[in-house]
Steps between C-alpha positions, in 0.01 A plus 500: 500500500246783492305594812157654523469872555542582866705187575801697627283711732325188634834332562631805681187506715546131589858569607396799713214312667717198579788715624275720711366197685843338534664820627234545768504135601875430488675838498660680207852367546377140531341506154737446210426581138551137392254351750250778434508442126466126560181579694348664193639247254758727338878512470733734683591663168134582442500711816714765334251539218273659762724655767840663500585358842352321798472838675279628216272204566507566876383858445215394274396225742489743791279737303268227368492307828427811705210593272354148510521476880350849537207405278433187705509694826286784359232261371474318832496823699235655273271209587513607865241772560595562864849595614695419182824582682436214741417266210830593335696429818324165546561402139863608500580322826315182411636147494415488129726797425771353724484160330488634143769768465512432126166679462542758774650837577842572354599697811447205736673260262794708378565803723791321667673469162422845365772680693758304301346562156601783262337839550291459183345182643438662837323786320253255342451335840438844654227572244320179598543583867353847446198347325443269796518800734237672285275193525538484878438874529185474289353243741567694821208650696385836368529662844880476480647828375640497148836622629529191723382237253834451324704463818240260637507301175880472529469380861233243414694376195818468706315305767343266245817438297708438811242264646463307174875473450550357849198270475657348189847482653438305820495118507237467775146498347339613827741791532431595139127513573566710810707744295218539248238547774710754690588676174129536422432633849793744490400631157139549611617675815704746293184602315281509810755710690506751214121516499493556873748786465304665218 
């Protein structure tokens, strides 16, 4: 059977998109190659026409998923004329982001697993994390000194990822909402304290 030009690339893209969502929603170790390939209507053997190993797929998914989430956040933040940093915090620590990890930030979905992945996978994760820090830093108030923007971005990112991870982990819906609300407040207070000290 002959396929149209570009068929292999399209198939690879389908695998990456499906895996990226599944990894964020279910965790990397919970997603097997067989079930993933079933999701996209292909056989397990077909997987190895595209990837040398599951870890190769994981690395590509982290890169692609990080870029896609960053673009979504950047578009929404760009639509906010006033205090884009606050808009980013509100968007990140929203119930929508909590309830749809498959479309959200790789750090909130997978940071707990990254420490157990190979160094090459953690390097790809680190690149996505650095890009998110750059996005946060670009939204911060201009009166915050350039030398302090990166450390503040790290603090805000850590606050947001920790809050989101816990909001997803607890079984009590009211507690989850409280964690999101307090995470938003704590993240905002980090920025406001830095502004006050400037």
